[in-house]
NUKEKE-478118 format. One line per 2 residues: for each residue x, z, y of C-alpha. Coordinates in Angstrom, 3 decimals, decimal comma. Layout:
<lumdrens>
X/Z/Y ~ ...
</lumdrens>
This chain:
<lumdrens>
51,615/155,934/82,968 ~ 53,603/154,590/85,877
55,576/151,341/85,539 ~ 58,713/153,813/86,781
58,936/156,985/86,676 ~ 61,845/159,180/87,899
61,549/162,844/86,962 ~ 63,825/165,583/88,291
67,557/163,536/89,227 ~ 70,244/165,423/89,940
73,002/162,686/91,209 ~ 76,811/163,311/92,239
80,049/161,828/93,341 ~ 82,279/163,616/91,827
81,926/167,353/92,972 ~ 79,665/166,501/95,859
75,947/166,437/94,890 ~ 73,469/164,045/97,141
70,635/164,091/94,933 ~ 69,115/167,147/94,828
65,486/167,558/92,174 ~ 64,330/164,269/93,201
61,123/162,971/91,489 ~ 58,956/160,023/92,184
57,009/157,347/90,570 ~ 56,037/153,511/91,417
52,673/151,658/89,567 ~ 52,224/148,589/88,651
51,725/146,269/91,703 ~ 52,556/148,894/94,253
55,058/148,255/97,136 ~ 56,627/151,555/98,391
58,967/152,367/100,517 ~ 61,763/154,993/100,791
62,641/156,283/104,236 ~ 64,909/158,689/105,826
67,982/159,031/107,688 ~ 71,380/157,755/107,099
72,720/160,043/104,587 ~ 70,170/160,945/102,929
70,201/159,599/99,546 ~ 68,417/156,584/99,861
70,642/154,091/98,780 ~ 72,062/156,474/96,105
68,738/156,286/94,339 ~ 68,941/153,120/93,476
71,955/152,790/93,164 ~ 71,213/155,414/90,428
67,838/153,723/88,508 ~ 69,770/150,175/88,327
72,803/152,249/86,878 ~ 75,979/151,828/88,690
75,354/156,177/88,489 ~ 74,296/158,145/86,458
72,614/161,241/86,866 ~ 73,944/164,246/85,778
70,466/165,582/84,953 ~ 66,877/164,939/84,914
65,092/161,489/83,376 ~ 64,315/157,527/84,423
61,591/156,411/82,364 ~ 60,945/152,541/82,810
57,721/151,407/80,875 ~ 57,598/155,154/79,412
61,448/154,397/78,672 ~ 63,986/156,573/79,326
66,829/153,787/80,901 ~ 69,144/156,449/83,236
72,084/156,260/79,961 ~ 71,705/152,255/79,892
74,848/149,864/81,321 ~ 73,376/147,828/84,511
73,408/144,779/82,448 ~ 70,162/146,096/80,286
68,371/147,379/83,093 ~ 68,441/143,884/84,671
67,725/142,788/81,452 ~ 64,527/145,221/80,856
62,970/144,226/84,793 ~ 64,662/146,034/87,358
66,739/144,521/90,294 ~ 68,438/145,528/92,861
68,922/143,420/96,278 ~ 71,896/145,274/98,178
72,154/146,225/101,127 ~ 74,985/143,573/102,753
73,368/140,640/100,894 ~ 76,555/139,993/99,032
76,716/136,549/98,099 ~ 79,565/134,219/96,896
80,802/133,048/100,139 ~ 82,441/129,931/99,004
79,564/128,444/96,786 ~ 76,460/127,207/97,913
73,053/128,417/98,230 ~ 71,923/126,669/95,043
74,703/128,642/92,859 ~ 74,290/131,520/94,571
70,107/131,471/92,786 ~ 71,884/130,300/89,726
74,493/133,147/89,048 ~ 70,840/135,616/89,603
69,182/133,936/86,511 ~ 72,938/135,064/84,015
70,450/137,400/81,230 ~ 68,734/135,212/78,862
64,789/135,928/80,040 ~ 66,178/134,507/83,288
67,839/131,449/82,324 ~ 65,370/129,739/80,235
63,291/129,757/82,829 ~ 65,777/129,253/85,712
64,237/125,775/86,774 ~ 60,726/126,844/87,122
62,163/129,979/88,992 ~ 64,714/128,253/91,627
61,369/125,966/92,376 ~ 59,288/129,043/92,723
62,213/130,724/95,129 ~ 62,458/127,322/97,195
58,673/127,514/97,711 ~ 58,974/130,839/99,079
61,588/130,026/101,175 ~ 61,702/126,262/102,359
64,633/126,555/104,668 ~ 67,050/127,234/101,065
65,926/124,201/100,040 ~ 66,966/121,862/102,904
70,082/124,031/102,013 ~ 71,180/123,872/98,419
74,453/122,649/98,364 ~ 75,566/124,715/101,987
77,939/127,263/101,733 ~ 76,875/130,640/101,660
79,481/131,656/104,536 ~ 77,837/129,507/107,287
74,499/130,800/107,223 ~ 72,801/132,806/108,822
72,273/136,200/108,812 ~ 68,524/135,541/107,979
69,527/132,578/105,794 ~ 71,688/134,854/103,486
69,061/137,573/102,947 ~ 66,359/135,102/101,906
69,655/134,099/99,141 ~ 69,875/137,356/98,282
66,553/138,428/98,149 ~ 65,948/135,108/96,106
68,621/135,282/93,752 ~ 67,136/138,518/93,231
63,665/136,930/91,672 ~ 65,972/134,892/89,985
66,365/137,260/87,588 ~ 62,722/137,545/86,885
62,307/141,506/87,878 ~ 59,649/143,114/87,348
60,621/145,454/90,073 ~ 62,248/144,225/92,588
64,339/147,265/94,638 ~ 65,630/146,164/97,918
68,300/148,025/100,087 ~ 67,998/147,890/103,810
66,604/143,631/103,446 ~ 66,270/143,878/107,299
69,726/145,355/108,300 ~ 71,255/142,855/111,204
68,715/140,424/111,602 ~ 67,230/139,381/114,850
63,407/140,714/115,408 ~ 61,796/137,329/114,729
63,901/137,275/111,212 ~ 62,673/140,972/109,922
58,946/139,909/110,592 ~ 59,847/136,487/108,549
61,559/138,732/106,026 ~ 58,507/141,224/105,869
55,652/138,913/105,126 ~ 58,106/137,651/102,769
58,118/141,046/100,779 ~ 54,033/141,560/101,065
54,287/137,575/99,055 ~ 56,544/138,692/96,937
54,229/141,350/95,979 ~ 51,149/140,041/96,112
52,299/136,919/93,271 ~ 52,539/140,466/91,052
56,067/141,564/91,531 ~ 56,174/145,051/92,276
58,432/146,470/94,923 ~ 60,443/149,595/95,613
62,347/149,012/98,906 ~ 64,681/151,180/101,233
64,753/150,284/105,112 ~ 65,277/151,950/108,046
62,320/149,779/110,153 ~ 60,084/153,328/109,491
57,511/151,019/111,109 ~ 57,514/147,357/109,491
57,991/149,179/106,017 ~ 55,434/151,377/105,995
52,964/148,731/107,404 ~ 53,649/146,294/104,545
53,462/149,131/101,726 ~ 50,977/151,286/100,306
53,008/154,233/99,493 ~ 55,988/156,092/100,641
58,504/158,999/100,250 ~ 60,680/160,685/103,016
64,516/161,675/102,023 ~ 65,940/164,285/104,054
69,168/164,989/102,432 ~ 68,573/164,073/99,072
65,319/165,795/98,798 ~ 62,034/164,212/99,423
60,488/165,883/102,285 ~ 57,053/164,195/102,328
54,979/161,757/100,193 ~ 51,885/159,688/100,345
49,672/156,496/100,954 ~ 51,594/154,661/103,713
49,019/154,638/106,460 ~ 49,219/158,251/106,571
52,670/158,942/106,453 ~ 52,513/156,149/109,984
49,882/158,462/111,578 ~ 52,379/161,604/110,767
53,605/163,704/113,423 ~ 57,264/164,091/112,205
57,369/160,914/111,091 ~ 56,533/159,379/114,894
58,588/162,070/116,192 ~ 61,805/161,599/114,134
61,461/158,310/112,729 ~ 59,371/156,041/115,472
60,579/157,777/118,514 ~ 57,217/158,593/119,757
</lumdrens>
C-alpha cells in the first residue's frame, strides 16, 4: 500500500474541468516530482490533495484511508502539509513567529521547541534572523522560512509548489539540496516544479502532466533521458 494514492480524480473550477481521470501514487520515503507546462493542472492537484478543492469524482487515500472529503486542517493534522507557491509568509511577523504558526495542530505544538531547533539546524541562516521581519528577508530566505513553517507541522508528506520560483541559480541549488536532506531525514516529498532538470535530478520518480492528464510517468532518470522531455522541457 502506497503512502498516498490518487485514483482517477476529476477536478473542476465551476463548470470547467481542469483535471481528467488522474491517478498517481507516492511511496513512503520517496521524492516524487510533478512536471508540466503552465495550466497543466499541477498546482490544482496539490490543492486538491490538501483539501482546498474537492474532486468531483475519484478518490484520494492517505495511509489507506479516503481523505478527499476532509477539511484542510484535518488533512494537515494527519500529516499532509503543503508549502504554497509564492511563499505567502506573514510579512509583518518575525521569522520565528512565522515558523511557530506552522505548529498549530496538537501533535506539532507539543514538539514545537524540538522541531524549531531542527529547522534552524537545516537553515542556519534563519537562526541568525529569528527576530527579523519576514518582509525584510531575501527571496531565498523567505523560501527557507516557508519550507521551515511546513516542517513545523511534522509532515509525513511535504508538498512543495514551485520552491525555486523567482530565486537566483545559486539559491535554487541550495533549496534543492535542502529538499534532498529533508527526504534523507525521513520526510516523503511531493514536489511541483518547473525547473525540470533540478527536480528530476533529486527525485526517485516523476509524473508529467499535460492538459490535466498524466502524459508520462516513471523513474526520474528515465524521464530525464526521454527525448520528449528533453525537447519540451529542457530545450535540448
